[in-house]
N, CA, C and O atoms as a GROMACS GRO file, in nm:
protein
  512
    1MET      N    1  -1.928  -1.526  -1.299
    1MET     CA    2  -1.816  -1.448  -1.250
    1MET      C    3  -1.859  -1.303  -1.229
    1MET      O    4  -1.931  -1.247  -1.312
    2MET      N    5  -1.814  -1.243  -1.118
    2MET     CA    6  -1.846  -1.104  -1.091
    2MET      C    7  -1.768  -1.012  -1.184
    2MET      O    8  -1.653  -1.040  -1.216
    3PRO      N    9  -1.832  -0.903  -1.226
    3PRO     CA   10  -1.757  -0.806  -1.307
    3PRO      C   11  -1.648  -0.739  -1.223
    3PRO      O   12  -1.663  -0.724  -1.102
    4THR      N   13  -1.541  -0.700  -1.288
    4THR     CA   14  -1.433  -0.631  -1.218
    4THR      C   15  -1.427  -0.487  -1.262
    4THR      O   16  -1.468  -0.451  -1.372
    5GLU      N   17  -1.374  -0.405  -1.174
    5GLU     CA   18  -1.355  -0.262  -1.201
    5GLU      C   19  -1.210  -0.229  -1.169
    5GLU      O   20  -1.160  -0.262  -1.062
    6ILE      N   21  -1.143  -0.163  -1.261
    6ILE     CA   22  -1.006  -0.118  -1.239
    6ILE      C   23  -1.011   0.013  -1.161
    6ILE      O   24  -1.084   0.105  -1.197
    7ILE      N   25  -0.933   0.020  -1.056
    7ILE     CA   26  -0.925   0.141  -0.973
    7ILE      C   27  -0.799   0.216  -1.014
    7ILE      O   28  -0.690   0.158  -1.019
    8GLN      N   29  -0.815   0.344  -1.042
    8GLN     CA   30  -0.702   0.426  -1.087
    8GLN      C   31  -0.719   0.567  -1.030
    8GLN      O   32  -0.828   0.625  -1.038
    9THR      N   33  -0.612   0.621  -0.973
    9THR     CA   34  -0.614   0.758  -0.925
    9THR      C   35  -0.479   0.824  -0.948
    9THR      O   36  -0.375   0.760  -0.938
   10SER      N   37  -0.482   0.952  -0.979
   10SER     CA   38  -0.358   1.029  -0.995
   10SER      C   39  -0.300   1.067  -0.859
   10SER      O   40  -0.189   1.119  -0.851
   11ARG      N   41  -0.375   1.042  -0.750
   11ARG     CA   42  -0.326   1.073  -0.616
   11ARG      C   43  -0.230   0.966  -0.562
   11ARG      O   44  -0.173   0.981  -0.454
   12ALA      N   45  -0.212   0.859  -0.639
   12ALA     CA   46  -0.113   0.755  -0.609
   12ALA      C   47  -0.029   0.737  -0.734
   12ALA      O   48  -0.073   0.772  -0.844
   13PRO      N   49   0.092   0.684  -0.719
   13PRO     CA   50   0.177   0.670  -0.837
   13PRO      C   51   0.119   0.576  -0.941
   13PRO      O   52   0.053   0.477  -0.908
   14ALA      N   53   0.144   0.607  -1.066
   14ALA     CA   54   0.103   0.519  -1.175
   14ALA      C   55   0.181   0.388  -1.164
   14ALA      O   56   0.293   0.385  -1.113
   15ALA      N   57   0.121   0.282  -1.211
   15ALA     CA   58   0.188   0.152  -1.212
   15ALA      C   59   0.317   0.161  -1.293
   15ALA      O   60   0.323   0.228  -1.396
   16ILE      N   61   0.420   0.092  -1.246
   16ILE     CA   62   0.548   0.092  -1.317
   16ILE      C   63   0.566  -0.038  -1.396
   16ILE      O   64   0.678  -0.070  -1.438
   17GLY      N   65   0.458  -0.109  -1.417
   17GLY     CA   66   0.460  -0.233  -1.493
   17GLY      C   67   0.320  -0.264  -1.543
   17GLY      O   68   0.230  -0.180  -1.534
   18PRO      N   69   0.301  -0.384  -1.596
   18PRO     CA   70   0.170  -0.422  -1.651
   18PRO      C   71   0.072  -0.468  -1.543
   18PRO      O   72   0.040  -0.587  -1.534
   19TYR      N   73   0.027  -0.375  -1.462
   19TYR     CA   74  -0.070  -0.406  -1.356
   19TYR      C   75  -0.150  -0.280  -1.324
   19TYR      O   76  -0.114  -0.170  -1.366
   20SER      N   77  -0.258  -0.298  -1.250
   20SER     CA   78  -0.345  -0.187  -1.208
   20SER      C   79  -0.314  -0.150  -1.064
   20SER      O   80  -0.262  -0.233  -0.989
   21GLN      N   81  -0.345  -0.028  -1.024
   21GLN     CA   82  -0.327   0.012  -0.884
   21GLN      C   83  -0.412  -0.078  -0.794
   21GLN      O   84  -0.367  -0.118  -0.686
   22ALA      N   85  -0.532  -0.108  -0.838
   22ALA     CA   86  -0.621  -0.198  -0.764
   22ALA      C   87  -0.729  -0.248  -0.858
   22ALA      O   88  -0.754  -0.190  -0.963
   23VAL      N   89  -0.792  -0.357  -0.817
   23VAL     CA   90  -0.903  -0.415  -0.892
   23VAL      C   91  -1.014  -0.447  -0.793
   23VAL      O   92  -0.991  -0.510  -0.690
   24ARG      N   93  -1.133  -0.402  -0.827
   24ARG     CA   94  -1.250  -0.433  -0.743
   24ARG      C   95  -1.328  -0.546  -0.808
   24ARG      O   96  -1.356  -0.544  -0.928
   25SER      N   97  -1.363  -0.645  -0.726
   25SER     CA   98  -1.449  -0.755  -0.768
   25SER      C   99  -1.556  -0.768  -0.661
   25SER      O  100  -1.527  -0.807  -0.548
   26GLY      N  101  -1.677  -0.737  -0.696
   26GLY     CA  102  -1.785  -0.735  -0.596
   26GLY      C  103  -1.754  -0.629  -0.492
   26GLY      O  104  -1.729  -0.514  -0.526
   27ASP      N  105  -1.757  -0.668  -0.364
   27ASP     CA  106  -1.729  -0.574  -0.256
   27ASP      C  107  -1.584  -0.579  -0.210
   27ASP      O  108  -1.548  -0.516  -0.110
   28THR      N  109  -1.499  -0.653  -0.281
   28THR     CA  110  -1.360  -0.669  -0.241
   28THR      C  111  -1.268  -0.595  -0.337
   28THR      O  112  -1.284  -0.603  -0.459
   29VAL      N  113  -1.173  -0.523  -0.279
   29VAL     CA  114  -1.074  -0.449  -0.359
   29VAL      C  115  -0.937  -0.507  -0.328
   29VAL      O  116  -0.896  -0.516  -0.212
   30TYR      N  117  -0.866  -0.546  -0.434
   30TYR     CA  118  -0.733  -0.603  -0.423
   30TYR      C  119  -0.632  -0.498  -0.470
   30TYR      O  120  -0.633  -0.457  -0.586
   31PHE      N  121  -0.544  -0.457  -0.379
   31PHE     CA  122  -0.445  -0.353  -0.409
   31PHE      C  123  -0.316  -0.417  -0.459
   31PHE      O  124  -0.271  -0.518  -0.406
   32SER      N  125  -0.258  -0.358  -0.561
   32SER     CA  126  -0.122  -0.394  -0.599
   32SER      C  127  -0.026  -0.335  -0.497
   32SER      O  128  -0.064  -0.247  -0.419
   33GLY      N  129   0.096  -0.382  -0.497
   33GLY     CA  130   0.195  -0.328  -0.405
   33GLY      C  131   0.222  -0.182  -0.430
   33GLY      O  132   0.232  -0.137  -0.545
   34GLN      N  133   0.234  -0.107  -0.323
   34GLN     CA  134   0.271   0.034  -0.330
   34GLN      C  135   0.412   0.049  -0.273
   34GLN      O  136   0.441   0.000  -0.164
   35ILE      N  137   0.496   0.117  -0.346
   35ILE     CA  138   0.628   0.153  -0.296
   35ILE      C  139   0.630   0.303  -0.273
   35ILE      O  140   0.538   0.372  -0.316
   36PRO      N  141   0.733   0.356  -0.207
   36PRO     CA  142   0.733   0.499  -0.172
   36PRO      C  143   0.766   0.591  -0.288
   36PRO      O  144   0.870   0.657  -0.290
   37LEU      N  145   0.676   0.593  -0.385
   37LEU     CA  146   0.690   0.685  -0.498
   37LEU      C  147   0.601   0.805  -0.476
   37LEU      O  148   0.486   0.791  -0.434
   38ASP      N  149   0.653   0.922  -0.505
   38ASP     CA  150   0.575   1.045  -0.502
   38ASP      C  151   0.484   1.042  -0.624
   38ASP      O  152   0.534   1.031  -0.736
   39PRO      N  153   0.351   1.052  -0.607
   39PRO     CA  154   0.261   1.044  -0.722
   39PRO      C  155   0.279   1.160  -0.820
   39PRO      O  156   0.248   1.146  -0.938
   40ALA      N  157   0.328   1.274  -0.773
   40ALA     CA  158   0.345   1.390  -0.861
   40ALA      C  159   0.464   1.374  -0.954
   40ALA      O  160   0.461   1.418  -1.068
   41THR      N  161   0.570   1.311  -0.903
   41THR     CA  162   0.694   1.303  -0.982
   41THR      C  163   0.726   1.162  -1.030
   41THR      O  164   0.802   1.146  -1.126
   42GLY      N  165   0.669   1.062  -0.966
   42GLY     CA  166   0.703   0.924  -0.998
   42GLY      C  167   0.838   0.881  -0.944
   42GLY      O  168   0.886   0.772  -0.975
   43GLU      N  169   0.899   0.966  -0.862
   43GLU     CA  170   1.031   0.938  -0.806
   43GLU      C  171   1.018   0.883  -0.664
   43GLU      O  172   0.921   0.911  -0.593
   44VAL      N  173   1.117   0.804  -0.624
   44VAL     CA  174   1.123   0.752  -0.488
   44VAL      C  175   1.142   0.869  -0.392
   44VAL      O  176   1.225   0.957  -0.417
   45VAL      N  177   1.068   0.870  -0.282
   45VAL     CA  178   1.084   0.976  -0.182
   45VAL      C  179   1.219   0.959  -0.112
   45VAL      O  180   1.263   0.847  -0.084
   46ALA      N  181   1.283   1.070  -0.087
   46ALA     CA  182   1.410   1.066  -0.016
   46ALA      C  183   1.384   1.051   0.133
   46ALA      O  184   1.281   1.097   0.183
   47GLY      N  185   1.475   0.986   0.203
   47GLY     CA  186   1.463   0.977   0.347
   47GLY      C  187   1.469   0.836   0.398
   47GLY      O  188   1.488   0.739   0.324
   48ASP      N  189   1.451   0.826   0.529
   48ASP     CA  190   1.463   0.699   0.598
   48ASP      C  191   1.337   0.615   0.584
   48ASP      O  192   1.244   0.652   0.513
   49ILE      N  193   1.334   0.502   0.653
   49ILE     CA  194   1.223   0.409   0.644
   49ILE      C  195   1.093   0.471   0.693
   49ILE      O  196   0.986   0.435   0.644
   50VAL      N  197   1.099   0.564   0.788
   50VAL     CA  198   0.978   0.630   0.837
   50VAL      C  199   0.914   0.712   0.725
   50VAL      O  200   0.792   0.704   0.704
   51LEU      N  201   0.992   0.790   0.654
   51LEU     CA  202   0.938   0.871   0.544
   51LEU      C  203   0.889   0.782   0.431
   51LEU      O  204   0.786   0.811   0.369
   52GLN      N  205   0.962   0.674   0.404
   52GLN     CA  206   0.918   0.582   0.298
   52GLN      C  207   0.787   0.514   0.338
   52GLN      O  208   0.697   0.502   0.254
   53ALA      N  209   0.775   0.470   0.462
   53ALA     CA  210   0.652   0.404   0.506
   53ALA      C  211   0.534   0.500   0.502
   53ALA      O  212   0.424   0.460   0.462
   54ARG      N  213   0.553   0.624   0.543
   54ARG     CA  214   0.443   0.722   0.537
   54ARG      C  215   0.395   0.740   0.394
   54ARG      O  216   0.275   0.747   0.369
   55ARG      N  217   0.488   0.748   0.299
   55ARG     CA  218   0.449   0.765   0.159
   55ARG      C  219   0.371   0.643   0.110
   55ARG      O  220   0.271   0.657   0.040
   56VAL      N  221   0.416   0.524   0.148
   56VAL     CA  222   0.345   0.402   0.108
   56VAL      C  223   0.203   0.403   0.162
   56VAL      O  224   0.108   0.374   0.088
   57PHE      N  225   0.185   0.436   0.290
   57PHE     CA  226   0.051   0.436   0.348
   57PHE      C  227  -0.035   0.549   0.291
   57PHE      O  228  -0.156   0.532   0.278
   58GLU      N  229   0.025   0.663   0.256
   58GLU     CA  230  -0.050   0.770   0.187
   58GLU      C  231  -0.097   0.721   0.051
   58GLU      O  232  -0.210   0.749   0.010
   59ASN      N  233  -0.011   0.649  -0.020
   59ASN     CA  234  -0.049   0.594  -0.150
   59ASN      C  235  -0.163   0.493  -0.136
   59ASN      O  236  -0.257   0.494  -0.215
   60LEU      N  237  -0.154   0.405  -0.035
   60LEU     CA  238  -0.263   0.311  -0.012
   60LEU      C  239  -0.393   0.384   0.020
   60LEU      O  240  -0.500   0.346  -0.028
   61ARG      N  241  -0.384   0.490   0.100
   61ARG     CA  242  -0.504   0.567   0.134
   61ARG      C  243  -0.568   0.626   0.007
   61ARG      O  244  -0.690   0.622  -0.008
   62ALA      N  245  -0.486   0.680  -0.082
   62ALA     CA  246  -0.538   0.740  -0.204
   62ALA      C  247  -0.611   0.636  -0.290
   62ALA      O  248  -0.717   0.665  -0.345
   63VAL      N  249  -0.555   0.517  -0.301
   63VAL     CA  250  -0.619   0.412  -0.380
   63VAL      C  251  -0.747   0.366  -0.310
   63VAL      O  252  -0.848   0.343  -0.376
   64ALA      N  253  -0.743   0.352  -0.178
   64ALA     CA  254  -0.864   0.313  -0.104
   64ALA      C  255  -0.977   0.413  -0.127
   64ALA      O  256  -1.091   0.373  -0.151
   65GLU      N  257  -0.945   0.541  -0.120
   65GLU     CA  258  -1.047   0.644  -0.140
   65GLU      C  259  -1.098   0.644  -0.283
   65GLU      O  260  -1.217   0.666  -0.306
   66ALA      N  261  -1.010   0.620  -0.380
   66ALA     CA  262  -1.053   0.613  -0.520
   66ALA      C  263  -1.150   0.498  -0.543
   66ALA      O  264  -1.234   0.503  -0.632
   67ALA      N  265  -1.138   0.394  -0.462
   67ALA     CA  266  -1.226   0.278  -0.473
   67ALA      C  267  -1.355   0.295  -0.392
   67ALA      O  268  -1.441   0.208  -0.393
   68GLY      N  269  -1.368   0.408  -0.322
   68GLY     CA  270  -1.488   0.433  -0.243
   68GLY      C  271  -1.477   0.386  -0.100
   68GLY      O  272  -1.578   0.371  -0.032
   69GLY      N  273  -1.355   0.362  -0.053
   69GLY     CA  274  -1.335   0.315   0.083
   69GLY      C  275  -1.240   0.404   0.160
   69GLY      O  276  -1.223   0.522   0.130
   70SER      N  277  -1.178   0.344   0.260
   70SER     CA  278  -1.082   0.415   0.345
   70SER      C  279  -0.991   0.310   0.408
   70SER      O  280  -1.017   0.190   0.399
   71LEU      N  281  -0.885   0.355   0.470
   71LEU     CA  282  -0.792   0.262   0.531
   71LEU      C  283  -0.859   0.173   0.636
   71LEU      O  284  -0.818   0.059   0.655
   72ASP      N  285  -0.962   0.223   0.704
   72ASP     CA  286  -1.026   0.141   0.807
   72ASP      C  287  -1.109   0.028   0.749
   72ASP      O  288  -1.160  -0.056   0.824
   73ARG      N  289  -1.125   0.022   0.617
   73ARG     CA  290  -1.195  -0.088   0.551
   73ARG      C  291  -1.099  -0.197   0.504
   73ARG      O  292  -1.142  -0.301   0.454
   74ILE      N  293  -0.967  -0.173   0.519
   74ILE     CA  294  -0.868  -0.273   0.480
   74ILE      C  295  -0.871  -0.387   0.581
   74ILE      O  296  -0.864  -0.364   0.702
   75VAL      N  297  -0.882  -0.509   0.530
   75VAL     CA  298  -0.890  -0.627   0.617
   75VAL      C  299  -0.760  -0.706   0.620
   75VAL      O  300  -0.739  -0.788   0.710
   76ARG      N  301  -0.673  -0.683   0.522
   76ARG     CA  302  -0.545  -0.754   0.518
   76ARG      C  303  -0.438  -0.665   0.457
   76ARG      O  304  -0.460  -0.598   0.356
   77LEU      N  305  -0.320  -0.665   0.521
   77LEU     CA  306  -0.202  -0.595   0.471
   77LEU      C  307  -0.090  -0.695   0.451
   77LEU      O  308  -0.072  -0.787   0.531
   78GLY      N  309  -0.016  -0.676   0.346
   78GLY     CA  310   0.109  -0.749   0.325
   78GLY      C  311   0.221  -0.646   0.324
   78GLY      O  312   0.220  -0.553   0.244
   79LEU      N  313   0.318  -0.663   0.414
   79LEU     CA  314   0.430  -0.570   0.423
   79LEU      C  315   0.557  -0.643   0.381
   79LEU      O  316   0.577  -0.760   0.416
   80TYR      N  317   0.643  -0.574   0.307
   80TYR     CA  318   0.766  -0.632   0.255
   80TYR      C  319   0.880  -0.537   0.288
   80TYR      O  320   0.879  -0.420   0.249
   81LEU      N  321   0.979  -0.589   0.360
   81LEU     CA  322   1.094  -0.508   0.405
   81LEU      C  323   1.224  -0.572   0.358
   81LEU      O  324   1.241  -0.694   0.365
   82THR      N  325   1.316  -0.489   0.310
   82THR     CA  326   1.447  -0.541   0.274
   82THR      C  327   1.537  -0.554   0.397
   82THR      O  328   1.643  -0.617   0.390
   83ASP      N  329   1.496  -0.495   0.509
   83ASP     CA  330   1.573  -0.501   0.633
   83ASP      C  331   1.476  -0.517   0.749
   83ASP      O  332   1.412  -0.421   0.792
   84LEU      N  333   1.464  -0.640   0.801
   84LEU     CA  334   1.367  -0.665   0.908
   84LEU      C  335   1.403  -0.595   1.038
   84LEU      O  336   1.321  -0.594   1.130
   85SER      N  337   1.522  -0.538   1.050
   85SER     CA  338   1.552  -0.459   1.169
   85SER      C  339   1.469  -0.330   1.171
   85SER      O  340   1.463  -0.262   1.273
   86GLN      N  341   1.404  -0.297   1.059
   86GLN     CA  342   1.317  -0.179   1.050
   86GLN      C  343   1.171  -0.210   1.087
   86GLN      O  344   1.082  -0.125   1.075
   87PHE      N  345   1.147  -0.333   1.132
   87PHE     CA  346   1.012  -0.380   1.166
   87PHE      C  347   0.943  -0.286   1.265
   87PHE      O  348   0.828  -0.247   1.243
   88ALA      N  349   1.009  -0.250   1.373
   88ALA     CA  350   0.949  -0.164   1.476
   88ALA      C  351   0.917  -0.025   1.422
   88ALA      O  352   0.812   0.032   1.455
   89ALA      N  353   1.004   0.030   1.340
   89ALA     CA  354   0.980   0.164   1.283
   89ALA      C  355   0.857   0.161   1.192
   89ALA      O  356   0.776   0.254   1.195
   90VAL      N  357   0.844   0.057   1.112
   90VAL     CA  358   0.728   0.046   1.024
   90VAL      C  359   0.600   0.025   1.106
   90VAL      O  360   0.496   0.081   1.073
   91ASN      N  361   0.607  -0.055   1.212
   91ASN     CA  362   0.492  -0.072   1.302
   91ASN      C  363   0.446   0.063   1.358
   91ASN      O  364   0.326   0.091   1.362
   92ALA      N  365   0.541   0.146   1.400
   92ALA     CA  366   0.507   0.277   1.456
   92ALA      C  367   0.436   0.363   1.353
   92ALA      O  368   0.338   0.430   1.384
   93VAL      N  369   0.485   0.362   1.231
   93VAL     CA  370   0.420   0.442   1.125
   93VAL      C  371   0.282   0.384   1.094
   93VAL      O  372   0.186   0.459   1.075
   94MET      N  373   0.271   0.253   1.090
   94MET     CA  374   0.142   0.191   1.062
   94MET      C  375   0.037   0.237   1.163
   94MET      O  376  -0.079   0.258   1.127
   95GLN      N  377   0.077   0.254   1.289
   95GLN     CA  378  -0.017   0.297   1.391
   95GLN      C  379  -0.059   0.443   1.374
   95GLN      O  380  -0.156   0.486   1.437
   96GLU      N  381   0.011   0.519   1.292
   96GLU     CA  382  -0.034   0.654   1.257
   96GLU      C  383  -0.153   0.649   1.161
   96GLU      O  384  -0.232   0.743   1.155
   97TYR      N  385  -0.165   0.540   1.086
   97TYR     CA  386  -0.266   0.528   0.981
   97TYR      C  387  -0.378   0.430   1.013
   97TYR      O  388  -0.487   0.442   0.957
   98PHE      N  389  -0.353   0.334   1.101
   98PHE     CA  390  -0.451   0.232   1.135
   98PHE      C  391  -0.470   0.229   1.286
   98PHE      O  392  -0.376   0.254   1.361
   99SER      N  393  -0.592   0.198   1.329
   99SER     CA  394  -0.619   0.181   1.471
   99SER      C  395  -0.693   0.049   1.492
   99SER      O  396  -0.743  -0.011   1.397
  100ALA      N  397  -0.698   0.006   1.616
  100ALA     CA  398  -0.765  -0.120   1.648
  100ALA      C  399  -0.913  -0.111   1.614
  100ALA      O  400  -0.973  -0.005   1.632
  101PRO      N  401  -0.971  -0.215   1.565
  101PRO     CA  402  -0.909  -0.344   1.536
  101PRO      C  403  -0.826  -0.336   1.408
  101PRO      O  404  -0.873  -0.291   1.304
  102PHE      N  405  -0.702  -0.381   1.418
  102PHE     CA  406  -0.609  -0.374   1.306
  102PHE      C  407  -0.642  -0.481   1.202
  102PHE      O  408  -0.703  -0.583   1.234
  103PRO      N  409  -0.602  -0.456   1.076
  103PRO     CA  410  -0.621  -0.560   0.975
  103PRO      C  411  -0.529  -0.680   1.002
  103PRO      O  412  -0.429  -0.668   1.072
  104ALA      N  413  -0.564  -0.794   0.946
  104ALA     CA  414  -0.472  -0.907   0.946
  104ALA      C  415  -0.349  -0.864   0.866
  104ALA      O  416  -0.358  -0.778   0.778
  105ARG      N  417  -0.233  -0.924   0.898
  105ARG     CA  418  -0.111  -0.875   0.835
  105ARG      C  419  -0.004  -0.982   0.830
  105ARG      O  420   0.005  -1.068   0.918
  106SER      N  421   0.076  -0.975   0.727
  106SER     CA  422   0.200  -1.052   0.723
  106SER      C  423   0.312  -0.954   0.693
  106SER      O  424   0.292  -0.854   0.624
  107THR      N  425   0.430  -0.984   0.745
  107THR     CA  426   0.549  -0.904   0.717
  107THR      C  427   0.656  -1.001   0.668
  107THR      O  428   0.687  -1.099   0.735
  108VAL      N  429   0.710  -0.971   0.551
  108VAL     CA  430   0.804  -1.061   0.488
  108VAL      C  431   0.935  -0.988   0.460
  108VAL      O  432   0.935  -0.877   0.406
  109GLY      N  433   1.045  -1.049   0.498
  109GLY     CA  434   1.176  -0.997   0.462
  109GLY      C  435   1.210  -1.042   0.321
  109GLY      O  436   1.200  -1.160   0.289
  110VAL      N  437   1.250  -0.948   0.238
  110VAL     CA  438   1.281  -0.978   0.098
  110VAL      C  439   1.421  -0.928   0.064
  110VAL      O  440   1.473  -0.839   0.130
  111ALA      N  441   1.481  -0.986  -0.039
  111ALA     CA  442   1.617  -0.949  -0.079
  111ALA      C  443   1.621  -0.812  -0.146
  111ALA      O  444   1.717  -0.738  -0.129
  112ALA      N  445   1.518  -0.778  -0.223
  112ALA     CA  446   1.517  -0.652  -0.295
  112ALA      C  447   1.374  -0.618  -0.334
  112ALA      O  448   1.287  -0.705  -0.340
  113LEU      N  449   1.351  -0.490  -0.361
  113LEU     CA  450   1.222  -0.440  -0.407
  113LEU      C  451   1.244  -0.350  -0.528
  113LEU      O  452   1.356  -0.304  -0.550
  114PRO      N  453   1.138  -0.323  -0.606
  114PRO     CA  454   1.153  -0.238  -0.724
  114PRO      C  455   1.213  -0.101  -0.688
  114PRO      O  456   1.186  -0.044  -0.582
  115LYS      N  457   1.293  -0.051  -0.779
  115LYS     CA  458   1.358   0.080  -0.767
  115LYS      C  459   1.448   0.092  -0.645
  115LYS      O  460   1.486   0.203  -0.606
  116GLY      N  461   1.485  -0.021  -0.584
  116GLY     CA  462   1.577  -0.020  -0.472
  116GLY      C  463   1.520   0.032  -0.342
  116GLY      O  464   1.595   0.068  -0.252
  117VAL      N  465   1.386   0.037  -0.330
  117VAL     CA  466   1.324   0.089  -0.208
  117VAL      C  467   1.336  -0.013  -0.095
  117VAL      O  468   1.368  -0.130  -0.117
  118ALA      N  469   1.311   0.033   0.026
  118ALA     CA  470   1.323  -0.051   0.145
  118ALA      C  471   1.190  -0.112   0.190
  118ALA      O  472   1.189  -0.203   0.272
  119PHE      N  473   1.077  -0.062   0.136
  119PHE     CA  474   0.946  -0.102   0.189
  119PHE      C  475   0.842  -0.102   0.079
  119PHE      O  476   0.842  -0.016  -0.009
  120GLU      N  477   0.753  -0.200   0.085
  120GLU     CA  478   0.638  -0.209  -0.004
  120GLU      C  479   0.522  -0.267   0.075
  120GLU      O  480   0.542  -0.344   0.169
  121ALA      N  481   0.400  -0.230   0.037
  121ALA     CA  482   0.281  -0.285   0.102
  121ALA      C  483   0.173  -0.309  -0.001
  121ALA      O  484   0.158  -0.232  -0.096
  122ASP      N  485   0.097  -0.417   0.017
  122ASP     CA  486  -0.022  -0.440  -0.061
  122ASP      C  487  -0.138  -0.464   0.036
  122ASP      O  488  -0.116  -0.475   0.157
  123ALA      N  489  -0.259  -0.471  -0.014
  123ALA     CA  490  -0.373  -0.478   0.077
  123ALA      C  491  -0.493  -0.542   0.010
  123ALA      O  492  -0.500  -0.556  -0.113
  124VAL      N  493  -0.589  -0.580   0.094
  124VAL     CA  494  -0.722  -0.622   0.051
  124VAL      C  495  -0.821  -0.543   0.135
  124VAL      O  496  -0.807  -0.533   0.257
  125MET      N  497  -0.921  -0.486   0.067
  125MET     CA  498  -1.020  -0.403   0.134
  125MET      C  499  -1.159  -0.457   0.101
  125MET      O  500  -1.185  -0.497  -0.012
  126VAL      N  501  -1.247  -0.456   0.200
  126VAL     CA  502  -1.386  -0.498   0.179
  126VAL      C  503  -1.475  -0.377   0.202
  126VAL      O  504  -1.468  -0.312   0.306
  127LEU      N  505  -1.560  -0.349   0.103
  127LEU     CA  506  -1.655  -0.238   0.111
  127LEU      C  507  -1.791  -0.290   0.151
  127LEU      O  508  -1.822  -0.408   0.131
  128ASP      N  509  -1.874  -0.203   0.208
  128ASP     CA  510  -2.011  -0.243   0.246
  128ASP      C  511  -2.097  -0.255   0.123
  128ASP      O  512  -2.215  -0.288   0.133
   0.00000   0.00000   0.00000
């Protein structure tokens, strides 16, 4: 079995449960879900889905960099929305952070997310 490394950074919010921000195994980094929490305060960012999505992608970027990578090394994204009518708005924000070739992705409509947020994302990243 490959050794694992826990990825932790103060530039992303601390876990709100018994999990790590990310875990590296070999060249693969598995991200836990990020919700729109301000890493400085631990509070949900105020605002619409666009502001929440930007915070989520900023949090993912911080964890990616702490692991020695970047958003362009992410190969898979999982997106979770409490309101699928916000799909287009989240796509637009995603294009601010990712460019072609885009990672593989799934988008799932869910009944609720932690702390009552509207959006969450998790990821898998492969490093060289």
